[in-house]
Wavefront OBJ file of the C-alpha trace (Angstrom):
o trace
v 88.243 72.488 10.323
v 91.249 71.653 12.548
v 89.267 68.826 14.137
v 88.418 67.442 10.690
v 92.117 67.504 9.618
v 93.274 65.650 12.765
v 90.497 63.098 12.348
v 91.534 62.538 8.720
v 95.192 62.011 9.758
v 94.113 59.523 12.395
v 92.160 57.549 9.821
v 95.129 57.640 7.442
v 97.536 56.474 10.177
v 95.240 53.622 11.095
v 95.475 52.300 7.541
v 99.307 52.235 7.499
v 100.640 48.756 8.080
v 103.900 48.519 10.100
v 105.277 44.997 10.160
v 108.110 43.701 12.402
v 111.429 42.571 10.891
v 112.000 38.903 10.130
v 114.918 36.456 10.523
v 116.369 38.256 13.538
v 119.525 36.433 14.721
v 122.370 36.884 17.205
v 125.818 35.517 16.322
v 128.956 35.575 18.469
v 131.672 36.729 16.048
v 134.562 37.187 18.520
v 135.234 37.277 22.257
v 132.577 39.557 23.782
v 131.295 40.553 20.334
v 127.779 39.927 18.997
v 126.454 40.490 15.478
v 122.741 41.384 15.346
v 121.110 40.752 11.950
v 117.575 40.936 10.609
v 115.695 41.411 7.357
v 112.876 43.790 6.422
v 109.464 42.229 6.428
v 108.826 41.285 2.764
v 105.239 42.554 3.069
v 106.297 45.954 4.346
v 105.743 48.891 1.965
v 109.124 50.693 1.846
v 108.688 52.703 -1.337
v 106.311 55.311 0.043
v 107.680 55.574 3.593
v 110.965 56.170 5.364
v 111.861 52.944 7.192
v 114.344 52.510 10.051
v 114.712 50.140 12.974
v 114.703 50.490 16.725
v 117.081 48.197 18.594
v 117.119 47.548 22.335
v 119.864 45.579 24.085
v 118.095 44.121 27.112
v 120.963 42.244 28.797
v 123.671 42.406 30.002
v 123.494 46.240 29.827
v 120.455 48.137 28.587
v 120.943 50.214 25.448
v 118.404 51.694 23.027
v 119.251 53.096 19.593
v 117.873 53.544 16.065
v 119.511 52.541 12.792
v 118.702 52.396 9.084
v 120.883 49.302 8.682
v 119.727 45.712 9.036
v 122.723 44.690 11.123
v 124.592 45.942 14.156
v 127.672 44.881 16.161
v 127.829 45.212 19.927
v 130.656 44.619 22.438
v 129.421 43.045 25.680
v 130.391 40.406 28.224
v 128.563 37.179 27.399
v 129.132 34.892 30.407
v 125.590 35.658 31.646
v 123.978 35.556 28.208
v 122.744 38.279 25.867
v 119.275 39.373 24.765
v 118.020 41.995 22.328
v 114.938 43.010 20.396
v 114.243 44.958 17.219
v 111.213 46.637 15.638
v 110.350 48.536 12.464
v 109.997 52.325 12.606
v 107.937 54.024 9.896
v 107.951 57.782 9.339
v 104.538 58.921 8.100
v 103.104 62.468 8.075
v 105.967 63.642 10.306
v 105.065 61.098 12.944
v 106.750 57.781 13.756
v 104.758 54.557 13.776
v 106.249 51.436 15.385
v 105.764 47.713 14.833
v 105.745 45.058 17.523
v 109.101 43.931 18.942
v 110.926 40.775 17.842
v 113.096 39.331 20.654
v 116.047 36.907 20.537
v 118.267 35.577 23.339
v 121.702 34.003 23.613
v 121.832 31.547 26.488
v 124.606 31.868 29.062
v 127.389 29.290 28.583
v 127.134 26.273 30.844
v 129.189 25.832 33.998
v 128.859 25.069 37.677
v 128.015 27.916 40.055
v 131.002 29.781 41.581
v 133.595 27.955 39.482
v 134.464 30.982 37.344
v 137.333 33.253 38.352
v 136.833 36.234 40.691
v 138.687 39.468 41.472
v 140.102 39.849 37.969
v 142.420 42.842 37.598
v 144.750 43.826 34.753
v 147.510 46.382 34.214
v 149.108 47.634 30.971
v 152.747 48.786 30.903
v 154.113 50.835 27.994
v 157.772 50.827 26.960
v 160.179 53.060 25.052
v 159.964 50.983 21.861
v 156.202 51.508 21.429
v 155.158 48.130 22.870
v 152.641 47.400 25.600
v 152.726 44.463 28.005
v 149.671 43.106 29.819
v 149.602 41.605 33.324
v 146.441 40.058 34.828
v 145.688 38.341 38.146
v 142.596 36.628 39.526
v 141.355 34.250 42.209
v 140.013 30.764 41.602
v 136.259 30.352 42.030
v 135.065 29.325 45.482
v 133.703 25.999 44.166
v 136.456 25.372 41.586
v 138.020 21.905 42.156
v 141.731 21.665 42.937
v 142.453 20.228 39.482
v 140.900 23.247 37.698
v 142.918 24.644 34.828
v 142.119 28.225 33.844
v 143.019 29.647 30.415
v 143.133 33.375 29.656
v 142.603 35.065 26.297
v 142.699 38.766 25.509
v 141.199 40.482 22.474
v 142.105 43.928 21.160
v 140.263 45.033 18.018
v 140.625 42.038 15.648
v 143.580 40.460 17.495
v 143.071 37.566 19.929
v 145.827 35.819 21.890
v 146.002 33.044 24.466
v 148.282 33.394 27.468
v 151.490 31.346 27.446
v 153.039 32.567 30.705
v 151.015 31.798 33.846
v 151.602 32.155 37.584
v 150.031 29.514 39.854
v 148.574 29.046 43.340
v 149.518 26.292 45.803
v 147.281 23.803 43.954
v 149.076 24.718 40.698
v 145.994 26.415 39.309
v 146.613 29.339 36.969
v 145.877 32.604 38.821
v 147.917 35.105 36.813
v 149.089 35.802 33.273
v 151.760 37.948 31.646
v 151.995 39.013 28.007
v 155.408 40.595 27.410
v 154.296 41.963 24.026
v 150.760 42.591 22.856
v 148.847 44.080 19.950
v 147.596 46.834 22.263
v 148.435 50.245 20.835
v 149.358 52.602 23.639
v 148.492 55.696 21.590
v 144.832 54.697 21.235
v 142.281 56.463 23.424
v 139.289 54.671 24.961
v 139.698 51.296 23.221
v 138.415 48.211 25.037
v 140.567 45.257 26.039
v 138.490 42.081 26.321
v 139.628 39.485 28.852
v 138.098 36.009 28.601
v 138.944 33.210 31.052
v 137.544 29.700 30.684
v 138.611 26.474 32.352
v 138.429 22.710 32.622
v 138.252 20.127 35.391
v 137.571 16.398 35.707
v 135.076 17.057 38.506
v 132.990 20.040 37.337
v 132.124 22.173 34.318
v 133.996 25.455 34.761
v 131.938 28.539 33.946
v 133.732 31.097 31.742
v 134.132 34.742 32.715
v 134.601 37.912 30.653
v 135.438 41.495 31.518
v 135.930 44.665 29.474
v 138.662 47.144 30.393
v 139.235 50.632 29.039
v 142.882 50.383 28.004
v 143.736 53.840 29.347
v 142.088 53.187 32.716
v 144.347 50.187 33.407
v 147.620 51.602 32.097
v 150.287 52.103 34.741
v 152.015 55.333 33.808
v 155.809 55.366 33.617
v 157.681 57.510 36.168
v 158.750 61.049 35.238
v 162.221 61.383 33.660
v 165.340 63.400 34.370
v 164.370 64.719 37.783
v 166.736 67.413 39.066
v 166.838 69.353 42.332
v 168.726 72.504 43.234
v 168.931 74.715 46.302
v 169.804 78.400 46.279
v 169.825 79.849 49.776
v 166.511 78.456 51.077
v 164.755 78.161 47.701
v 164.233 74.528 46.558
v 163.763 74.064 42.798
v 162.557 70.693 41.379
v 162.342 70.006 37.616
v 161.464 66.897 35.597
v 160.321 65.695 32.171
v 157.060 63.948 31.346
v 156.963 60.115 31.366
v 157.507 57.977 28.290
v 153.994 57.839 26.869
v 151.909 58.405 23.753
v 149.394 60.784 25.292
v 149.627 64.566 25.132
v 151.921 66.271 27.613
v 149.067 68.331 29.050
v 147.350 65.112 30.160
v 149.708 64.510 33.083
v 149.521 65.403 36.727
v 152.280 64.831 39.275
v 152.771 64.150 42.958
v 155.916 65.185 44.810
v 157.171 63.709 48.053
v 159.373 66.173 49.954
v 160.661 64.433 53.078
v 162.462 66.319 55.834
v 164.974 63.836 57.267
v 165.754 65.999 60.286
v 162.226 66.031 61.722
v 160.861 62.954 59.843
v 158.084 64.903 58.097
v 156.765 64.195 54.580
v 154.957 66.783 52.469
v 152.913 65.542 49.461
v 152.240 68.141 46.772
v 150.178 67.836 43.552
v 150.885 69.861 40.418
v 150.188 69.816 36.673
v 153.422 71.552 35.659
v 156.897 70.073 35.138
v 158.535 72.102 37.894
v 157.971 73.052 41.500
v 159.440 75.725 43.761
v 159.363 75.749 47.559
v 161.001 77.733 50.358
v 162.549 75.347 52.892
v 164.727 75.333 55.979
v 168.166 74.997 54.414
v 169.647 73.690 57.663
v 167.738 70.429 57.058
v 168.335 67.617 54.605
v 165.537 66.439 52.269
v 164.750 63.493 50.016
v 162.742 64.283 46.848
v 160.603 61.850 44.778
v 158.101 62.377 41.934
v 155.354 60.188 40.428
v 152.936 60.719 37.528
v 149.451 59.875 36.305
v 147.061 61.057 33.609
v 144.440 63.544 34.695
v 140.855 62.297 35.089
v 139.644 64.083 31.940
v 142.375 62.278 29.979
v 141.465 58.689 31.004
v 143.197 58.440 34.370
v 145.193 55.234 34.868
v 147.336 53.932 37.727
v 149.897 56.179 39.417
v 153.456 55.450 38.342
v 156.120 54.193 40.689
v 158.048 56.880 42.539
v 161.313 58.049 41.011
v 164.482 57.207 42.914
v 164.948 59.656 45.793
v 167.301 62.598 45.335
v 168.858 64.247 48.386
v 169.563 67.906 49.018
v 170.320 70.150 51.993
v 172.911 70.153 54.737
v 174.104 66.761 55.942
v 173.510 66.715 59.676
v 175.747 63.682 60.163
v 172.831 61.265 60.395
v 175.267 58.349 60.290
v 176.760 59.279 63.651
v 173.299 59.821 65.098
v 172.379 56.301 64.010
v 175.650 54.806 65.294
v 175.370 56.240 68.826
v 172.443 53.975 69.888
v 174.184 50.970 68.284
v 177.382 51.756 70.210
v 175.466 51.916 73.471
v 173.913 48.512 72.776
v 177.357 47.094 71.995
v 178.852 48.444 75.241
v 175.995 47.078 77.353
v 176.252 43.625 75.767
v 180.038 43.648 76.178
v 179.664 44.576 79.859
v 177.114 41.815 80.487
v 179.297 39.197 78.772
v 182.344 40.176 80.849
v 180.265 40.133 84.014
v 178.958 36.639 83.191
v 182.456 35.356 82.446
v 183.819 36.811 85.725
v 181.058 35.101 87.676
v 181.879 31.727 86.071
v 185.605 32.119 86.926
v 184.732 32.929 90.547
v 182.655 29.764 90.825
v 185.511 27.611 89.508
l 1 2 3 4 5 6 7 8 9 10 11 12 13 14 15 16 17 18 19 20 21 22 23 24 25 26 27 28 29 30 31 32 33 34 35 36 37 38 39 40 41 42 43 44 45 46 47 48 49 50 51 52 53 54 55 56 57 58 59 60 61 62 63 64 65 66 67 68 69 70 71 72 73 74 75 76 77 78 79 80 81 82 83 84 85 86 87 88 89 90 91 92 93 94 95 96 97 98 99 100 101 102 103 104 105 106 107 108 109 110 111 112 113 114 115 116 117 118 119 120 121 122 123 124 125 126 127 128 129 130 131 132 133 134 135 136 137 138 139 140 141 142 143 144 145 146 147 148 149 150 151 152 153 154 155 156 157 158 159 160 161 162 163 164 165 166 167 168 169 170 171 172 173 174 175 176 177 178 179 180 181 182 183 184 185 186 187 188 189 190 191 192 193 194 195 196 197 198 199 200 201 202 203 204 205 206 207 208 209 210 211 212 213 214 215 216 217 218 219 220 221 222 223 224 225 226 227 228 229 230 231 232 233 234 235 236 237 238 239 240 241 242 243 244 245 246 247 248 249 250 251 252 253 254 255 256 257 258 259 260 261 262 263 264 265 266 267 268 269 270 271 272 273 274 275 276 277 278 279 280 281 282 283 284 285 286 287 288 289 290 291 292 293 294 295 296 297 298 299 300 301 302 303 304 305 306 307 308 309 310 311 312 313 314 315 316 317 318 319 320 321 322 323 324 325 326 327 328 329 330 331 332 333 334 335 336 337 338 339 340 341 342 343 344 345 346 347 348
């Protein structure tokens, strides 16, 4: 009886017609953004079955997902092209039946080999008044002619801007860009910043280049604020406030530099709190600095600059210790000059 039921289901499945979608297209709608669109096959029976679609991004990065929609938007770098395929998925008798794939490709933009930029890096800086600046640098392509002009654009959500402030190499080619104010929202988590650089030259077609950055991963954190140090007997106490930022306070980690000036020894300490306590030799003098970053689970960025050093401990008269060698040098030079002058007088 079980065999008969399975055989019947097989016969029923074999009569179900699953047809691939039609009019599948790829359209570039913004920098590094592609709209995938298709239509249901007009001959496909959709009244009696549950219909969805399987989509596979083949290049530049593989991705496979299902959707009930007939369109999809994907963010991807496009300088090497883009390809995807789609198929119909039919749910019948609690099993999924698939159509053949339909594949479409976007060709890579034209350009001579090794003329696109290399070593692109970008940093975001946040400020007190809720603005974010963007700084990017790159190297000219190995085969880029000397007259190459590179142009940088960034895109954040629906905003796109072209750079107006470039730095140049010795051939006056653009190799850096600075946006003093951007549409980047520092309080967003995990948003992508698209960087697109194209170019022109009289001697070659310059190949464009794109790169996606997680905005939090390229943010340079501001230094900690209001650092204070105190010393009671031999107990060193260091306190500070979190940096100017829009992330939660618990996201931060800190590094402290405690430098013993007497013996020229630096101790680096990591902590997640806003204070640190250490027993020290109170006959020595110390310089104290602090820097900050977000923790790895909170989209780690670049370490901040160090705070200005603060000094504490007994002053061991380091100025005199530095002046003694200089005085010796002065006396030796003075002696040699007098000796030389005496010798010249004797000759005369």
